[in-house]
C-alpha positions in Angstrom: -20.9 86.6 133.8 -19.1 84.9 131.0 -17.8 87.0 128.1 -18.4 86.0 124.5 -15.3 84.9 122.6 -13.2 87.9 121.6 -14.9 90.1 124.2 -13.2 91.2 127.4 -14.5 89.8 130.7 -16.9 92.2 132.4 -15.4 93.8 135.5 -16.6 96.0 138.3 -15.9 99.7 137.4 -14.1 100.3 140.7 -11.8 97.3 140.0 -11.1 98.6 136.5 -10.3 102.1 137.9 -7.9 100.6 140.4 -6.2 98.5 137.7 -5.8 101.6 135.6 -4.4 103.6 138.5 -1.7 100.9 138.9 -0.8 101.4 135.3 -2.3 98.2 133.9 -3.6 98.3 130.3 -7.4 98.4 130.5 -8.0 99.4 126.9 -9.6 96.1 126.1 -12.5 97.1 128.2 -13.4 100.1 126.0 -14.7 100.2 122.5 -12.8 102.1 119.8 -15.4 104.8 119.9 -15.1 105.4 123.7 -12.4 107.7 124.9 -11.4 107.2 128.6 -11.1 110.6 130.4 -9.8 111.7 133.7 -10.6 115.1 135.3 -7.6 117.0 136.5 -7.2 120.3 138.3 -4.4 122.7 137.2 -3.3 125.8 139.0 -2.2 128.6 136.6 -0.7 132.0 137.6 -3.4 134.6 137.2 -1.4 136.6 134.5 -1.0 133.4 132.4 -4.7 132.6 132.8 -5.6 136.0 131.6 -3.4 135.5 128.5 -5.0 132.1 127.9 -8.5 133.5 128.2 -7.6 136.3 125.7 -6.4 133.7 123.2 -9.5 131.6 123.7 -11.6 134.6 123.1 -9.6 135.5 120.0 -9.9 132.0 118.4 -13.4 131.2 119.7 -12.7 128.1 121.9 -13.3 127.3 125.5 -10.4 127.3 128.0 -10.7 123.5 128.3 -10.5 123.1 124.5 -7.5 125.4 124.3 -5.6 123.5 126.9 -6.3 120.2 125.2 -5.3 121.7 121.8 -2.1 123.2 123.1 -1.0 120.1 124.9 -1.7 117.9 121.9 0.2 120.3 119.6 3.2 120.4 122.0 3.3 116.6 122.3 3.0 116.1 118.6 5.8 118.6 117.8 8.0 117.2 120.6 7.5 113.6 119.5 8.3 114.6 115.9 11.5 116.4 116.9 12.6 113.5 119.1 12.0 111.0 116.3 13.9 113.1 113.8 16.8 113.6 116.2 17.0 109.8 116.9 16.3 108.7 113.3 12.9 107.1 114.2 10.6 107.1 111.2 7.4 106.6 113.3 7.1 109.4 115.9 4.8 107.2 118.0 7.8 104.9 118.6 10.0 107.7 119.8 11.0 107.9 123.5 8.7 110.0 125.6 9.7 113.6 126.5 10.1 115.3 129.8 7.2 116.8 131.8 7.3 120.5 131.9 6.1 122.8 134.7 4.3 126.0 133.6 4.8 127.9 136.9 
């Protein structure tokens, strides 16, 4: 099927997923209102999970929402600190940080 000018070519979803897995930029295939997601499984020590659940209960959010919120906050703070340390005025242009292990 031919795409209209300015629109990305239609591709098979499996092909698109494979391209994304290889690290190719597939963002042109998504509208600005669509947010691509990928399900992940994370193992937490039970004691940490109990603390997370208590915090979720305290602030009234789901565990999933809390994990997303905390990850976003950490990455935002870390990018800001890295940009300040390197004199970068736009944190989105700062080098990426290290991955941390919570175990």
